[in-house]
All heavy atoms as a GROMACS GRO file, in nm:
protein
  584
    1MET      N    1  -0.634   0.246   0.425
    1MET     CA    2  -0.656   0.105   0.402
    1MET      C    3  -0.801   0.081   0.360
    1MET      O    4  -0.827   0.004   0.269
    1MET     CB    5  -0.619   0.027   0.529
    1MET     CG    6  -0.635  -0.121   0.515
    1MET     SD    7  -0.526  -0.189   0.389
    1MET     CE    8  -0.594  -0.348   0.368
    2THR      N    9  -0.891   0.149   0.428
    2THR     CA   10  -1.033   0.131   0.396
    2THR      C   11  -1.063   0.176   0.254
    2THR      O   12  -1.134   0.107   0.180
    2THR     CB   13  -1.120   0.210   0.496
    2THR    OG1   14  -1.088   0.167   0.628
    2THR    CG2   15  -1.267   0.188   0.469
    3ALA      N   16  -1.009   0.290   0.214
    3ALA     CA   17  -1.032   0.341   0.078
    3ALA      C   18  -0.973   0.246  -0.026
    3ALA      O   19  -1.036   0.220  -0.130
    3ALA     CB   20  -0.972   0.480   0.063
    4LEU      N   21  -0.855   0.194   0.000
    4LEU     CA   22  -0.794   0.100  -0.094
    4LEU      C   23  -0.876  -0.028  -0.105
    4LEU      O   24  -0.901  -0.078  -0.215
    4LEU     CB   25  -0.651   0.066  -0.050
    4LEU     CG   26  -0.548   0.177  -0.068
    4LEU    CD1   27  -0.420   0.143   0.007
    4LEU    CD2   28  -0.521   0.201  -0.215
    5LEU      N   29  -0.919  -0.081   0.009
    5LEU     CA   30  -0.999  -0.203   0.006
    5LEU      C   31  -1.132  -0.179  -0.064
    5LEU      O   32  -1.177  -0.263  -0.143
    5LEU     CB   33  -1.022  -0.255   0.149
    5LEU     CG   34  -1.092  -0.391   0.159
    5LEU    CD1   35  -1.018  -0.499   0.082
    5LEU    CD2   36  -1.106  -0.431   0.304
    6LEU      N   37  -1.194  -0.066  -0.040
    6LEU     CA   38  -1.319  -0.033  -0.107
    6LEU      C   39  -1.299  -0.021  -0.258
    6LEU      O   40  -1.377  -0.073  -0.337
    6LEU     CB   41  -1.376   0.097  -0.051
    6LEU     CG   42  -1.509   0.143  -0.109
    6LEU    CD1   43  -1.618   0.043  -0.080
    6LEU    CD2   44  -1.544   0.280  -0.055
    7GLY      N   45  -1.192   0.047  -0.297
    7GLY     CA   46  -1.164   0.063  -0.440
    7GLY      C   47  -1.138  -0.069  -0.510
    7GLY      O   48  -1.194  -0.096  -0.617
    8TRP      N   49  -1.055  -0.152  -0.451
    8TRP     CA   50  -1.026  -0.282  -0.514
    8TRP      C   51  -1.147  -0.374  -0.507
    8TRP      O   52  -1.169  -0.455  -0.597
    8TRP     CB   53  -0.903  -0.346  -0.450
    8TRP     CG   54  -0.776  -0.278  -0.489
    8TRP    CD1   55  -0.689  -0.211  -0.408
    8TRP    CD2   56  -0.720  -0.268  -0.621
    8TRP    NE1   57  -0.585  -0.160  -0.481
    8TRP    CE2   58  -0.602  -0.194  -0.612
    8TRP    CE3   59  -0.760  -0.314  -0.746
    8TRP    CZ2   60  -0.521  -0.166  -0.722
    8TRP    CZ3   61  -0.680  -0.286  -0.857
    8TRP    CH2   62  -0.563  -0.212  -0.844
    9SER      N   63  -1.228  -0.365  -0.403
    9SER     CA   64  -1.350  -0.446  -0.394
    9SER      C   65  -1.450  -0.406  -0.502
    9SER      O   66  -1.523  -0.490  -0.553
    9SER     CB   67  -1.417  -0.429  -0.257
    9SER     OG   68  -1.336  -0.481  -0.156
   10ASN      N   69  -1.451  -0.279  -0.538
   10ASN     CA   70  -1.537  -0.232  -0.645
   10ASN      C   71  -1.492  -0.290  -0.780
   10ASN      O   72  -1.574  -0.325  -0.864
   10ASN     CB   73  -1.537  -0.079  -0.650
   10ASN     CG   74  -1.641  -0.026  -0.745
   10ASN    OD1   75  -1.755  -0.070  -0.745
   10ASN    ND2   76  -1.602   0.072  -0.825
   11LYS      N   77  -1.362  -0.301  -0.798
   11LYS     CA   78  -1.308  -0.356  -0.923
   11LYS      C   79  -1.323  -0.508  -0.929
   11LYS      O   80  -1.344  -0.564  -1.036
   11LYS     CB   81  -1.161  -0.317  -0.938
   11LYS     CG   82  -1.104  -0.354  -1.071
   11LYS     CD   83  -0.971  -0.289  -1.096
   11LYS     CE   84  -0.924  -0.325  -1.238
   11LYS     NZ   85  -0.803  -0.255  -1.273
   12TYR      N   86  -1.312  -0.574  -0.815
   12TYR     CA   87  -1.325  -0.720  -0.806
   12TYR      C   88  -1.434  -0.754  -0.704
   12TYR      O   89  -1.404  -0.804  -0.595
   12TYR     CB   90  -1.192  -0.783  -0.765
   12TYR     CG   91  -1.080  -0.756  -0.862
   12TYR    CD1   92  -0.984  -0.658  -0.836
   12TYR    CD2   93  -1.072  -0.826  -0.982
   12TYR    CE1   94  -0.882  -0.632  -0.925
   12TYR    CE2   95  -0.970  -0.801  -1.073
   12TYR     CZ   96  -0.875  -0.703  -1.044
   12TYR     OH   97  -0.774  -0.677  -1.133
   13PRO      N   98  -1.561  -0.730  -0.738
   13PRO     CA   99  -1.669  -0.745  -0.638
   13PRO      C  100  -1.690  -0.888  -0.588
   13PRO      O  101  -1.739  -0.906  -0.477
   13PRO     CB  102  -1.793  -0.694  -0.712
   13PRO     CG  103  -1.759  -0.704  -0.856
   13PRO     CD  104  -1.610  -0.687  -0.868
   14ASP      N  105  -1.651  -0.986  -0.665
   14ASP     CA  106  -1.672  -1.125  -0.623
   14ASP      C  107  -1.544  -1.193  -0.576
   14ASP      O  108  -1.539  -1.315  -0.566
   14ASP     CB  109  -1.733  -1.205  -0.739
   14ASP     CG  110  -1.870  -1.153  -0.778
   14ASP    OD1  111  -1.944  -1.108  -0.688
   14ASP    OD2  112  -1.902  -1.154  -0.899
   15ASN      N  113  -1.440  -1.113  -0.551
   15ASN     CA  114  -1.312  -1.172  -0.514
   15ASN      C  115  -1.247  -1.090  -0.402
   15ASN      O  116  -1.158  -1.009  -0.427
   15ASN     CB  117  -1.221  -1.180  -0.637
   15ASN     CG  118  -1.101  -1.268  -0.616
   15ASN    OD1  119  -1.067  -1.302  -0.503
   15ASN    ND2  120  -1.035  -1.305  -0.724
   16LEU      N  121  -1.292  -1.112  -0.280
   16LEU     CA  122  -1.239  -1.039  -0.166
   16LEU      C  123  -1.091  -1.069  -0.142
   16LEU      O  124  -1.015  -0.981  -0.101
   16LEU     CB  125  -1.320  -1.069  -0.040
   16LEU     CG  126  -1.279  -0.993   0.086
   16LEU    CD1  127  -1.289  -0.842   0.065
   16LEU    CD2  128  -1.363  -1.037   0.204
   17ASP      N  129  -1.049  -1.193  -0.171
   17ASP     CA  130  -0.908  -1.228  -0.155
   17ASP      C  131  -0.820  -1.137  -0.240
   17ASP      O  132  -0.722  -1.081  -0.190
   17ASP     CB  133  -0.883  -1.374  -0.196
   17ASP     CG  134  -0.945  -1.475  -0.101
   17ASP    OD1  135  -0.993  -1.434   0.006
   17ASP    OD2  136  -0.944  -1.594  -0.134
   18LYS      N  137  -0.854  -1.124  -0.367
   18LYS     CA  138  -0.774  -1.041  -0.458
   18LYS      C  139  -0.778  -0.894  -0.416
   18LYS      O  140  -0.676  -0.826  -0.418
   18LYS     CB  141  -0.822  -1.057  -0.601
   18LYS     CG  142  -0.738  -0.981  -0.702
   18LYS     CD  143  -0.761  -1.031  -0.842
   18LYS     CE  144  -0.674  -0.962  -0.942
   18LYS     NZ  145  -0.544  -1.022  -0.958
   19ALA      N  146  -0.896  -0.846  -0.378
   19ALA     CA  147  -0.910  -0.708  -0.334
   19ALA      C  148  -0.822  -0.681  -0.212
   19ALA      O  149  -0.754  -0.578  -0.204
   19ALA     CB  150  -1.056  -0.676  -0.304
   20ALA      N  151  -0.821  -0.772  -0.117
   20ALA     CA  152  -0.740  -0.756   0.004
   20ALA      C  153  -0.591  -0.761  -0.029
   20ALA      O  154  -0.513  -0.681   0.024
   20ALA     CB  155  -0.775  -0.863   0.106
   21GLU      N  156  -0.551  -0.853  -0.116
   21GLU     CA  157  -0.411  -0.862  -0.156
   21GLU      C  158  -0.363  -0.732  -0.220
   21GLU      O  159  -0.255  -0.682  -0.189
   21GLU     CB  160  -0.391  -0.977  -0.255
   21GLU     CG  161  -0.408  -1.114  -0.196
   21GLU     CD  162  -0.415  -1.224  -0.300
   21GLU    OE1  163  -0.416  -1.194  -0.422
   21GLU    OE2  164  -0.419  -1.340  -0.260
   22LEU      N  165  -0.444  -0.679  -0.310
   22LEU     CA  166  -0.407  -0.556  -0.379
   22LEU      C  167  -0.405  -0.436  -0.285
   22LEU      O  168  -0.317  -0.350  -0.294
   22LEU     CB  169  -0.502  -0.531  -0.497
   22LEU     CG  170  -0.487  -0.629  -0.613
   22LEU    CD1  171  -0.607  -0.620  -0.706
   22LEU    CD2  172  -0.358  -0.604  -0.688
   23ALA      N  173  -0.501  -0.429  -0.193
   23ALA     CA  174  -0.506  -0.319  -0.098
   23ALA      C  175  -0.384  -0.320  -0.006
   23ALA      O  176  -0.320  -0.217   0.016
   23ALA     CB  177  -0.634  -0.324  -0.016
   24VAL      N  178  -0.352  -0.436   0.048
   24VAL     CA  179  -0.237  -0.447   0.138
   24VAL      C  180  -0.107  -0.420   0.063
   24VAL      O  181  -0.018  -0.350   0.113
   24VAL     CB  182  -0.234  -0.585   0.207
   24VAL    CG1  183  -0.103  -0.608   0.280
   24VAL    CG2  184  -0.351  -0.600   0.302
   25SER      N  185  -0.095  -0.471  -0.059
   25SER     CA  186   0.025  -0.448  -0.138
   25SER      C  187   0.041  -0.301  -0.175
   25SER      O  188   0.153  -0.248  -0.174
   25SER     CB  189   0.022  -0.534  -0.265
   25SER     OG  190   0.027  -0.671  -0.232
   26SER      N  191  -0.069  -0.234  -0.206
   26SER     CA  192  -0.065  -0.090  -0.236
   26SER      C  193  -0.018  -0.012  -0.114
   26SER      O  194   0.069   0.076  -0.124
   26SER     CB  195  -0.203  -0.039  -0.277
   26SER     OG  196  -0.247  -0.098  -0.395
   27LEU      N  197  -0.076  -0.041   0.000
   27LEU     CA  198  -0.040   0.030   0.123
   27LEU      C  199   0.105   0.004   0.161
   27LEU      O  200   0.178   0.096   0.200
   27LEU     CB  201  -0.134  -0.010   0.236
   27LEU     CG  202  -0.114   0.062   0.368
   27LEU    CD1  203  -0.131   0.212   0.352
   27LEU    CD2  204  -0.210   0.009   0.472
   28GLN      N  205   0.148  -0.119   0.149
   28GLN     CA  206   0.287  -0.153   0.182
   28GLN      C  207   0.384  -0.077   0.091
   28GLN      O  208   0.486  -0.024   0.137
   28GLN     CB  209   0.309  -0.304   0.169
   28GLN     CG  210   0.448  -0.348   0.205
   28GLN     CD  211   0.484  -0.324   0.350
   28GLN    OE1  212   0.399  -0.325   0.437
   28GLN    NE2  213   0.612  -0.301   0.377
   29ALA      N  214   0.355  -0.070  -0.038
   29ALA     CA  215   0.442   0.002  -0.132
   29ALA      C  216   0.446   0.151  -0.098
   29ALA      O  217   0.553   0.214  -0.103
   29ALA     CB  218   0.393  -0.019  -0.275
   30LEU      N  219   0.332   0.208  -0.064
   30LEU     CA  220   0.325   0.349  -0.027
   30LEU      C  221   0.409   0.378   0.097
   30LEU      O  222   0.488   0.473   0.101
   30LEU     CB  223   0.178   0.388  -0.002
   30LEU     CG  224   0.152   0.523   0.061
   30LEU    CD1  225   0.190   0.636  -0.033
   30LEU    CD2  226   0.005   0.535   0.098
   31LEU      N  227   0.394   0.297   0.199
   31LEU     CA  228   0.471   0.317   0.322
   31LEU      C  229   0.620   0.294   0.301
   31LEU      O  230   0.703   0.368   0.355
   31LEU     CB  231   0.418   0.225   0.432
   31LEU     CG  232   0.276   0.254   0.478
   31LEU    CD1  233   0.229   0.147   0.576
   31LEU    CD2  234   0.265   0.392   0.539
   32GLN      N  235   0.654   0.195   0.219
   32GLN     CA  236   0.796   0.168   0.191
   32GLN      C  237   0.861   0.283   0.115
   32GLN      O  238   0.972   0.324   0.145
   32GLN     CB  239   0.811   0.037   0.112
   32GLN     CG  240   0.953  -0.012   0.104
   32GLN     CD  241   1.010  -0.044   0.241
   32GLN    OE1  242   0.953  -0.120   0.318
   32GLN    NE2  243   1.123   0.015   0.274
   33ARG      N  244   0.790   0.338   0.016
   33ARG     CA  245   0.842   0.454  -0.059
   33ARG      C  246   0.863   0.572   0.035
   33ARG      O  247   0.965   0.641   0.028
   33ARG     CB  248   0.748   0.494  -0.171
   33ARG     CG  249   0.796   0.618  -0.247
   33ARG     CD  250   0.700   0.660  -0.354
   33ARG     NE  251   0.681   0.560  -0.454
   33ARG     CZ  252   0.760   0.542  -0.561
   33ARG    NH1  253   0.862   0.622  -0.579
   33ARG    NH2  254   0.734   0.448  -0.648
   34THR      N  255   0.767   0.596   0.123
   34THR     CA  256   0.779   0.708   0.218
   34THR      C  257   0.902   0.690   0.305
   34THR      O  258   0.983   0.782   0.320
   34THR     CB  259   0.652   0.717   0.305
   34THR    OG1  260   0.539   0.739   0.220
   34THR    CG2  261   0.663   0.829   0.407
   35LEU      N  262   0.918   0.574   0.362
   35LEU     CA  263   1.032   0.548   0.449
   35LEU      C  264   1.164   0.558   0.373
   35LEU      O  265   1.259   0.620   0.422
   35LEU     CB  266   1.018   0.410   0.513
   35LEU     CG  267   1.116   0.375   0.623
   35LEU    CD1  268   1.106   0.475   0.738
   35LEU    CD2  269   1.090   0.236   0.674
   36ASN      N  270   1.170   0.502   0.252
   36ASN     CA  271   1.293   0.507   0.172
   36ASN      C  272   1.330   0.650   0.135
   36ASN      O  273   1.448   0.687   0.140
   36ASN     CB  274   1.278   0.422   0.046
   36ASN     CG  275   1.275   0.275   0.074
   36ASN    OD1  276   1.310   0.230   0.183
   36ASN    ND2  277   1.230   0.197  -0.022
   37ASP      N  278   1.232   0.730   0.095
   37ASP     CA  279   1.260   0.869   0.057
   37ASP      C  280   1.318   0.948   0.175
   37ASP      O  281   1.413   1.023   0.159
   37ASP     CB  282   1.133   0.938   0.007
   37ASP     CG  283   1.097   0.899  -0.135
   37ASP    OD1  284   1.172   0.819  -0.197
   37ASP    OD2  285   0.994   0.947  -0.185
   38TYR      N  286   1.259   0.932   0.291
   38TYR     CA  287   1.306   1.007   0.407
   38TYR      C  288   1.441   0.955   0.456
   38TYR      O  289   1.526   1.033   0.499
   38TYR     CB  290   1.203   1.006   0.518
   38TYR     CG  291   1.095   1.109   0.496
   38TYR    CD1  292   0.974   1.075   0.437
   38TYR    CD2  293   1.116   1.242   0.530
   38TYR    CE1  294   0.877   1.170   0.413
   38TYR    CE2  295   1.020   1.338   0.505
   38TYR     CZ  296   0.900   1.301   0.448
   38TYR     OH  297   0.805   1.396   0.424
   39THR      N  298   1.462   0.825   0.449
   39THR     CA  299   1.590   0.768   0.492
   39THR      C  300   1.702   0.816   0.400
   39THR      O  301   1.809   0.855   0.447
   39THR     CB  302   1.583   0.615   0.492
   39THR    OG1  303   1.480   0.573   0.582
   39THR    CG2  304   1.714   0.553   0.537
   40SER      N  305   1.675   0.815   0.267
   40SER     CA  306   1.779   0.860   0.173
   40SER      C  307   1.808   1.009   0.185
   40SER      O  308   1.916   1.055   0.151
   40SER     CB  309   1.740   0.825   0.029
   40SER     OG  310   1.627   0.899  -0.012
   41ALA      N  311   1.711   1.086   0.235
   41ALA     CA  312   1.730   1.230   0.255
   41ALA      C  313   1.797   1.261   0.389
   41ALA      O  314   1.826   1.377   0.418
   41ALA     CB  315   1.597   1.303   0.246
   42GLY      N  316   1.817   1.159   0.471
   42GLY     CA  317   1.887   1.179   0.598
   42GLY      C  318   1.798   1.207   0.717
   42GLY      O  319   1.846   1.243   0.823
   43PHE      N  320   1.666   1.191   0.701
   43PHE     CA  321   1.575   1.212   0.813
   43PHE      C  322   1.568   1.086   0.898
   43PHE      O  323   1.573   0.975   0.848
   43PHE     CB  324   1.433   1.245   0.764
   43PHE     CG  325   1.419   1.383   0.707
   43PHE    CD1  326   1.437   1.404   0.571
   43PHE    CD2  327   1.388   1.491   0.788
   43PHE    CE1  328   1.425   1.531   0.517
   43PHE    CE2  329   1.376   1.618   0.735
   43PHE     CZ  330   1.394   1.638   0.598
   44ASP      N  331   1.554   1.105   1.027
   44ASP     CA  332   1.536   0.993   1.119
   44ASP      C  333   1.387   0.967   1.131
   44ASP      O  334   1.312   1.051   1.181
   44ASP     CB  335   1.596   1.026   1.255
   44ASP     CG  336   1.580   0.913   1.354
   44ASP    OD1  337   1.535   0.803   1.316
   44ASP    OD2  338   1.612   0.935   1.473
   45SER      N  339   1.343   0.850   1.087
   45SER     CA  340   1.200   0.819   1.085
   45SER      C  341   1.140   0.811   1.225
   45SER      O  342   1.018   0.822   1.241
   45SER     CB  343   1.175   0.688   1.010
   45SER     OG  344   1.240   0.582   1.074
   46LYS      N  345   1.222   0.793   1.327
   46LYS     CA  346   1.170   0.782   1.462
   46LYS      C  347   1.151   0.917   1.530
   46LYS      O  348   1.072   0.931   1.621
   46LYS     CB  349   1.261   0.693   1.546
   46LYS     CG  350   1.261   0.550   1.498
   46LYS     CD  351   1.350   0.463   1.579
   46LYS     CE  352   1.345   0.323   1.521
   46LYS     NZ  353   1.438   0.233   1.581
   47SER      N  354   1.226   1.018   1.484
   47SER     CA  355   1.215   1.148   1.549
   47SER      C  356   1.157   1.256   1.458
   47SER      O  357   1.128   1.365   1.504
   47SER     CB  358   1.353   1.193   1.599
   47SER     OG  359   1.439   1.214   1.488
   48SER      N  360   1.141   1.227   1.330
   48SER     CA  361   1.089   1.325   1.235
   48SER      C  362   0.943   1.296   1.203
   48SER      O  363   0.899   1.182   1.207
   48SER     CB  364   1.168   1.322   1.104
   48SER     OG  365   1.303   1.351   1.126
   49SER      N  366   0.870   1.400   1.171
   49SER     CA  367   0.734   1.385   1.125
   49SER      C  368   0.739   1.357   0.975
   49SER      O  369   0.792   1.438   0.899
   49SER     CB  370   0.654   1.512   1.154
   49SER     OG  371   0.524   1.500   1.103
   50LEU      N  372   0.687   1.244   0.932
   50LEU     CA  373   0.696   1.204   0.792
   50LEU      C  374   0.566   1.233   0.717
   50LEU      O  375   0.458   1.201   0.764
   50LEU     CB  376   0.727   1.055   0.781
   50LEU     CG  377   0.852   1.005   0.852
   50LEU    CD1  378   0.869   0.855   0.828
   50LEU    CD2  379   0.974   1.079   0.807
   51GLU      N  380   0.579   1.294   0.601
   51GLU     CA  381   0.464   1.318   0.515
   51GLU      C  382   0.456   1.201   0.417
   51GLU      O  383   0.554   1.168   0.350
   51GLU     CB  384   0.483   1.448   0.438
   51GLU     CG  385   0.366   1.484   0.351
   51GLU     CD  386   0.386   1.618   0.283
   51GLU    OE1  387   0.434   1.712   0.347
   51GLU    OE2  388   0.354   1.625   0.163
   52ILE      N  389   0.341   1.138   0.409
   52ILE     CA  390   0.325   1.021   0.324
   52ILE      C  391   0.342   1.059   0.178
   52ILE      O  392   0.288   1.160   0.132
   52ILE     CB  393   0.188   0.954   0.348
   52ILE    CG1  394   0.185   0.895   0.488
   52ILE    CG2  395   0.158   0.848   0.244
   52ILE    CD1  396   0.057   0.829   0.525
   53ARG      N  397   0.415   0.981   0.103
   53ARG     CA  398   0.444   1.005  -0.038
   53ARG      C  399   0.332   0.952  -0.126
   53ARG      O  400   0.350   0.862  -0.207
   53ARG     CB  401   0.577   0.940  -0.076
   53ARG     CG  402   0.695   0.995  -0.003
   53ARG     CD  403   0.716   1.137  -0.044
   53ARG     NE  404   0.847   1.184  -0.001
   53ARG     CZ  405   0.870   1.308   0.028
   53ARG    NH1  406   0.776   1.398   0.022
   53ARG    NH2  407   0.990   1.346   0.066
   54LEU      N  408   0.214   1.012  -0.112
   54LEU     CA  409   0.095   0.966  -0.184
   54LEU      C  410   0.105   0.993  -0.334
   54LEU      O  411   0.082   0.903  -0.415
   54LEU     CB  412  -0.029   1.034  -0.125
   54LEU     CG  413  -0.164   0.981  -0.168
   54LEU    CD1  414  -0.178   0.834  -0.133
   54LEU    CD2  415  -0.273   1.060  -0.101
   55ILE      N  416   0.140   1.114  -0.372
   55ILE     CA  417   0.149   1.149  -0.514
   55ILE      C  418   0.259   1.068  -0.583
   55ILE      O  419   0.240   1.016  -0.693
   55ILE     CB  420   0.176   1.301  -0.532
   55ILE    CG1  421   0.065   1.383  -0.467
   55ILE    CG2  422   0.195   1.337  -0.678
   55ILE    CD1  423  -0.074   1.356  -0.522
   56GLN      N  424   0.372   1.054  -0.517
   56GLN     CA  425   0.484   0.980  -0.574
   56GLN      C  426   0.455   0.831  -0.588
   56GLN      O  427   0.523   0.760  -0.660
   56GLN     CB  428   0.611   1.000  -0.489
   56GLN     CG  429   0.660   1.143  -0.484
   56GLN     CD  430   0.593   1.228  -0.378
   56GLN    OE1  431   0.490   1.192  -0.322
   56GLN    NE2  432   0.651   1.344  -0.350
   57SER      N  433   0.354   0.783  -0.518
   57SER     CA  434   0.321   0.640  -0.517
   57SER      C  435   0.199   0.606  -0.603
   57SER      O  436   0.145   0.496  -0.591
   57SER     CB  437   0.297   0.594  -0.373
   57SER     OG  438   0.411   0.616  -0.295
   58GLN      N  439   0.157   0.697  -0.688
   58GLN     CA  440   0.036   0.673  -0.769
   58GLN      C  441   0.043   0.543  -0.848
   58GLN      O  442  -0.054   0.467  -0.852
   58GLN     CB  443   0.013   0.788  -0.865
   58GLN     CG  444  -0.034   0.914  -0.798
   58GLN     CD  445  -0.058   1.024  -0.899
   58GLN    OE1  446  -0.132   1.005  -0.995
   58GLN    NE2  447   0.006   1.138  -0.879
   59ASP      N  448   0.156   0.516  -0.911
   59ASP     CA  449   0.168   0.394  -0.990
   59ASP      C  450   0.162   0.270  -0.903
   59ASP      O  451   0.105   0.167  -0.943
   59ASP     CB  452   0.298   0.395  -1.072
   59ASP     CG  453   0.296   0.499  -1.182
   59ASP    OD1  454   0.185   0.538  -1.226
   59ASP    OD2  455   0.404   0.544  -1.223
   60ASP      N  456   0.220   0.277  -0.783
   60ASP     CA  457   0.214   0.164  -0.690
   60ASP      C  458   0.072   0.139  -0.642
   60ASP      O  459   0.036   0.026  -0.610
   60ASP     CB  460   0.304   0.190  -0.568
   60ASP     CG  461   0.450   0.199  -0.605
   60ASP    OD1  462   0.493   0.126  -0.697
   60ASP    OD2  463   0.522   0.279  -0.543
   61ILE      N  464  -0.008   0.242  -0.635
   61ILE     CA  465  -0.148   0.229  -0.592
   61ILE      C  466  -0.233   0.174  -0.705
   61ILE      O  467  -0.317   0.087  -0.685
   61ILE     CB  468  -0.202   0.364  -0.541
   61ILE    CG1  469  -0.128   0.404  -0.414
   61ILE    CG2  470  -0.352   0.358  -0.517
   61ILE    CD1  471  -0.151   0.546  -0.369
   62ARG      N  472  -0.210   0.224  -0.827
   62ARG     CA  473  -0.290   0.181  -0.942
   62ARG      C  474  -0.257   0.038  -0.986
   62ARG      O  475  -0.346  -0.036  -1.027
   62ARG     CB  476  -0.266   0.274  -1.061
   62ARG     CG  477  -0.327   0.409  -1.046
   62ARG     CD  478  -0.305   0.491  -1.172
   62ARG     NE  479  -0.346   0.627  -1.150
   62ARG     CZ  480  -0.271   0.734  -1.177
   62ARG    NH1  481  -0.152   0.718  -1.231
   62ARG    NH2  482  -0.315   0.854  -1.153
   63GLN      N  483  -0.129   0.004  -0.981
   63GLN     CA  484  -0.085  -0.128  -1.027
   63GLN      C  485   0.018  -0.184  -0.928
   63GLN      O  486   0.137  -0.190  -0.958
   63GLN     CB  487  -0.023  -0.118  -1.166
   63GLN     CG  488  -0.121  -0.071  -1.270
   63GLN     CD  489  -0.054  -0.047  -1.404
   63GLN    OE1  490   0.067  -0.028  -1.413
   63GLN    NE2  491  -0.132  -0.048  -1.509
   64PRO      N  492  -0.030  -0.226  -0.812
   64PRO     CA  493   0.066  -0.274  -0.711
   64PRO      C  494   0.126  -0.408  -0.749
   64PRO      O  495   0.063  -0.491  -0.815
   64PRO     CB  496  -0.020  -0.288  -0.586
   64PRO     CG  497  -0.158  -0.312  -0.637
   64PRO     CD  498  -0.168  -0.234  -0.765
   65LYS      N  499   0.250  -0.424  -0.710
   65LYS     CA  500   0.316  -0.554  -0.722
   65LYS      C  501   0.265  -0.638  -0.605
   65LYS      O  502   0.275  -0.596  -0.489
   65LYS     CB  503   0.467  -0.534  -0.715
   65LYS     CG  504   0.544  -0.661  -0.719
   65LYS     CD  505   0.693  -0.631  -0.707
   65LYS     CE  506   0.768  -0.758  -0.674
   65LYS     NZ  507   0.907  -0.730  -0.640
   66LEU      N  508   0.208  -0.753  -0.634
   66LEU     CA  509   0.152  -0.836  -0.527
   66LEU      C  510   0.264  -0.892  -0.440
   66LEU      O  511   0.345  -0.971  -0.484
   66LEU     CB  512   0.070  -0.951  -0.584
   66LEU     CG  513  -0.068  -0.914  -0.636
   66LEU    CD1  514  -0.139  -1.037  -0.691
   66LEU    CD2  515  -0.152  -0.850  -0.530
   67THR      N  516   0.270  -0.845  -0.318
   67THR     CA  517   0.372  -0.890  -0.224
   67THR      C  518   0.313  -0.973  -0.111
   67THR      O  519   0.387  -1.031  -0.034
   67THR     CB  520   0.446  -0.768  -0.164
   67THR    OG1  521   0.351  -0.678  -0.110
   67THR    CG2  522   0.528  -0.697  -0.270
   68PHE      N  523   0.181  -0.976  -0.102
   68PHE     CA  524   0.114  -1.052   0.003
   68PHE      C  525   0.006  -1.138  -0.060
   68PHE      O  526  -0.063  -1.097  -0.154
   68PHE     CB  527   0.050  -0.958   0.106
   68PHE     CG  528   0.152  -0.879   0.181
   68PHE    CD1  529   0.188  -0.752   0.140
   68PHE    CD2  530   0.215  -0.932   0.292
   68PHE    CE1  531   0.283  -0.677   0.206
   68PHE    CE2  532   0.311  -0.858   0.360
   68PHE     CZ  533   0.345  -0.732   0.317
   69LYS      N  534  -0.010  -1.259  -0.009
   69LYS     CA  535  -0.110  -1.353  -0.059
   69LYS      C  536  -0.212  -1.380   0.050
   69LYS      O  537  -0.175  -1.406   0.164
   69LYS     CB  538  -0.039  -1.483  -0.101
   69LYS     CG  539  -0.125  -1.580  -0.172
   69LYS     CD  540  -0.145  -1.539  -0.316
   69LYS     CE  541  -0.225  -1.645  -0.386
   69LYS     NZ  542  -0.325  -1.591  -0.474
   70ALA      N  543  -0.338  -1.375   0.014
   70ALA     CA  544  -0.445  -1.404   0.110
   70ALA      C  545  -0.456  -1.555   0.133
   70ALA      O  546  -0.440  -1.633   0.040
   70ALA     CB  547  -0.578  -1.351   0.057
   71HIS      N  548  -0.479  -1.592   0.257
   71HIS     CA  549  -0.498  -1.732   0.293
   71HIS      C  550  -0.629  -1.745   0.371
   71HIS      O  551  -0.658  -1.664   0.458
   71HIS     CB  552  -0.383  -1.783   0.381
   71HIS     CG  553  -0.251  -1.781   0.313
   71HIS    ND1  554  -0.211  -1.876   0.223
   71HIS    CD2  555  -0.149  -1.691   0.320
   71HIS    CE1  556  -0.090  -1.847   0.178
   71HIS    NE2  557  -0.051  -1.733   0.237
   72LYS      N  558  -0.705  -1.848   0.340
   72LYS     CA  559  -0.830  -1.872   0.411
   72LYS      C  560  -0.803  -1.957   0.534
   72LYS      O  561  -0.727  -2.052   0.530
   72LYS     CB  562  -0.930  -1.944   0.321
   72LYS     CG  563  -0.980  -1.857   0.209
   72LYS     CD  564  -1.088  -1.926   0.131
   72LYS     CE  565  -1.134  -1.832   0.020
   72LYS     NZ  566  -1.243  -1.886  -0.057
   73TYR      N  567  -0.864  -1.915   0.642
   73TYR     CA  568  -0.855  -1.991   0.766
   73TYR      C  569  -0.982  -2.072   0.782
   73TYR      O  570  -1.091  -2.025   0.753
   73TYR     CB  571  -0.837  -1.899   0.888
   73TYR     CG  572  -0.704  -1.831   0.891
   73TYR    CD1  573  -0.686  -1.703   0.844
   73TYR    CD2  574  -0.593  -1.899   0.940
   73TYR    CE1  575  -0.563  -1.640   0.846
   73TYR    CE2  576  -0.469  -1.840   0.942
   73TYR     CZ  577  -0.455  -1.710   0.896
   73TYR     OH  578  -0.333  -1.650   0.898
   74SER      N  579  -0.966  -2.193   0.828
   74SER     CA  580  -1.087  -2.275   0.849
   74SER      C  581  -1.099  -2.320   0.991
   74SER      O  582  -1.019  -2.302   1.074
   74SER     CB  583  -1.083  -2.397   0.758
   74SER     OG  584  -0.961  -2.467   0.769
   0.00000   0.00000   0.00000
């Protein structure tokens, strides 16, 4: 999460909201792909050790679909 936030903050230095949205969306896509791959292969995610699908998720990391929106609290 830290690496993703740092990377997106570097690309959008004056827009922490956008950087956070992209970082969270990237991480969510990565975790969802990992869970889906193991579930479709018949592994039990609660009893199996799961290897994160980092390579398979490169496109989701580079160009994440925004699934979360940042909100400011006052």
